[in-house]
C-alpha positions as CSV (number, residue, x, y, z in Angstrom):
1,M,76.7,57.0,121.5
2,D,76.9,58.5,124.9
3,K,76.0,61.7,126.5
4,T,79.6,62.7,126.8
5,R,80.8,62.0,122.9
6,L,77.5,63.8,122.0
7,T,79.2,66.5,123.3
8,L,82.5,66.8,122.5
9,C,81.1,66.0,119.2
10,I,79.0,69.2,119.4
11,L,81.6,71.8,120.7
12,S,84.0,70.8,118.4
13,A,82.4,71.6,115.2
14,F,81.3,74.5,117.0
15,V,84.6,75.4,117.4
16,F,85.3,74.3,114.0
17,W,83.1,77.2,112.2
18,A,83.5,79.3,115.0
19,V,87.4,80.0,114.2
20,R,85.6,80.1,110.4
21,L,83.8,82.4,111.0
22,D,86.0,84.4,112.8
23,A,89.1,83.9,110.0
24,A,86.6,85.7,107.8
25,M,85.8,88.5,109.4
26,T,89.2,89.4,110.2
27,A,90.0,88.8,106.7
28,A,92.8,91.5,106.2
29,P,92.0,93.8,103.4
30,P,94.3,93.6,99.9
31,A,97.4,95.2,100.5
32,I,96.5,96.7,97.5
33,A,94.0,99.3,97.7
34,V,93.5,99.7,93.3
35,L,90.4,101.2,93.6
36,D,91.7,103.4,95.9
37,W,94.5,103.9,94.4
38,A,93.0,104.8,91.4
39,K,91.3,107.9,92.6
40,M,94.7,108.9,94.2
41,H,96.9,112.7,93.2
42,P,99.9,112.4,93.6
43,A,100.4,114.3,96.5
44,E,97.5,112.0,98.1
45,F,99.6,108.8,97.1
46,G,102.2,110.4,98.9
47,C,100.6,111.2,102.1
48,Y,99.2,107.7,101.9
49,L,102.8,106.0,101.4
50,H,103.5,108.8,104.9
51,T,101.1,107.4,106.6
52,T,101.0,104.3,105.4
53,F,104.6,102.9,105.8
54,G,106.5,105.9,107.2
55,I,108.3,106.7,103.5
56,R,107.5,110.6,103.5
57,D,108.5,111.9,99.6
58,K,109.6,115.9,99.9
59,N,107.6,116.8,97.0
60,W,104.5,114.2,97.7
61,N,102.8,114.2,101.1
62,C,101.0,115.7,103.6
63,D,102.3,118.4,103.6
64,Q,100.9,119.5,100.2
65,K,98.4,122.2,100.9
66,K,97.3,122.8,97.0
67,P,97.0,120.8,93.5
68,A,100.4,120.4,92.6
69,A,101.0,121.8,88.5
70,T,100.1,119.4,85.9
71,G,102.1,120.0,83.4
72,D,101.5,119.3,79.5
73,P,102.4,117.0,77.6
74,C,104.2,119.3,74.8
75,T,106.0,122.1,76.5
76,D,106.8,120.6,80.2
77,T,106.1,116.8,80.5
78,K,108.6,116.9,83.0
79,T,105.8,118.6,85.7
80,Y,102.8,116.5,83.1
81,Y,104.8,112.8,84.0
82,A,105.5,114.0,87.6
83,G,104.6,112.1,90.8
84,P,105.6,110.0,93.2
85,Q,106.8,106.5,93.7
86,F,105.8,103.4,95.6
87,P,109.7,102.0,96.8
88,K,111.2,98.9,96.1
89,R,112.1,98.4,99.4
90,L,108.0,98.1,100.4
91,V,106.9,95.7,97.5
92,K,107.4,92.9,99.5
93,K,106.0,94.2,102.3
94,I,102.9,94.5,100.2
95,D,103.2,91.0,99.0
96,S,106.2,88.7,99.0
97,R,104.9,87.4,95.3
98,L,106.2,91.1,93.8
99,D,108.6,91.9,92.3
100,E,108.2,95.5,91.3
101,I,105.0,98.2,91.6
102,Q,105.2,100.6,88.9
103,L,102.9,103.8,88.7
104,A,103.0,105.6,84.8
105,W,100.9,109.6,86.0
106,E,100.2,112.2,84.2
107,H,98.4,115.8,84.4
108,G,98.5,114.6,87.9
109,N,96.5,111.9,87.9
110,L,97.4,108.0,88.2
111,Q,97.3,106.7,84.5
112,A,98.2,103.0,85.3
113,L,99.6,101.0,88.0
114,T,102.2,97.9,87.1
115,L,102.3,94.8,89.5
116,V,104.8,92.3,88.5
117,F,104.9,89.2,90.1
118,T,108.5,87.4,90.1
119,A,106.4,83.6,90.2
120,K,103.2,83.2,87.2
121,V,100.3,84.2,88.6
122,S,96.8,83.4,87.5
123,E,94.4,85.9,86.7
124,A,92.1,85.4,89.7
125,E,94.9,85.6,92.3
126,A,96.3,89.5,90.8
127,R,92.8,90.6,91.1
128,A,92.1,89.0,94.7
129,M,96.2,90.3,96.1
130,S,94.9,93.8,94.3
131,G,91.1,93.8,96.0
132,L,89.8,93.9,92.2
133,P,86.5,92.3,91.7
134,Q,87.0,88.8,90.2
135,E,85.4,89.7,87.0
136,G,84.2,91.9,85.5
137,L,85.9,95.8,84.9
138,P,84.6,98.6,87.6
139,Q,83.9,101.8,86.8
140,N,87.1,104.1,87.3
141,L,89.3,101.6,85.3
142,M,89.6,101.6,81.6
143,S,91.3,97.8,81.8
144,I,92.8,94.9,83.3
145,D,95.4,92.9,81.9
146,L,97.7,89.3,82.7
147,Q,100.8,89.6,80.5
148,Q,103.9,87.2,81.4
149,C,106.9,90.0,81.1
150,G,109.4,87.3,82.3
151,R,110.4,84.4,81.6
152,D,109.0,83.3,84.7
153,A,107.3,86.6,85.9
154,T,103.9,88.2,85.3
155,C,102.6,91.3,85.2
156,L,99.0,93.2,85.8
157,V,99.1,96.2,84.6
158,I,95.6,98.1,85.2
159,Q,95.1,101.1,83.6
160,M,93.2,103.8,85.0
161,F,92.9,106.2,80.8
162,D,94.8,106.1,77.7
163,H,98.0,106.9,77.3
164,L,98.4,110.4,75.9
165,G,101.2,111.6,75.0
166,A,103.3,114.5,73.4
167,G,102.0,112.1,69.4
168,E,99.0,111.3,70.7
169,A,98.4,115.4,71.1
170,G,99.5,116.8,68.6
171,C,102.9,118.3,70.0
172,G,105.8,119.8,67.7
173,G,104.4,120.1,63.6
174,S,102.5,121.0,61.5
């Protein structure tokens, strides 16, 4: 092999590995940082929506200085389940395979998050897209469950803690 061909081969190999290294180092973080979302209170999540997507919720935003009322599952259910929702019009900005992001709030905390995919996805794909480890359960999550939620749809249900509604709290009767 002459020097020119050897130099071209070495240069090509260098460029190939440099491009791969650059791609690995600049890979975007997951669009849904579930582990971060799980720790947010409603106003923090509303502030995240405002600073990240320019959507300002009138009830849940960066201007909220004191913690919101948390309600009660027996007497003040409206406040108990209050929290911002992820706007449907922004879902495709997160990932084109998503159809909906459902948030369930309880007592001022994110109780569960459901990612509704427009097609079937594997658990590995859903975990990667949401920033979850490929195996195991992070400390601040109670469960991760991949379900078929439609003929051609998959749902990733991420539960932060057990639901505690009126029935579980022993409200109402004797």
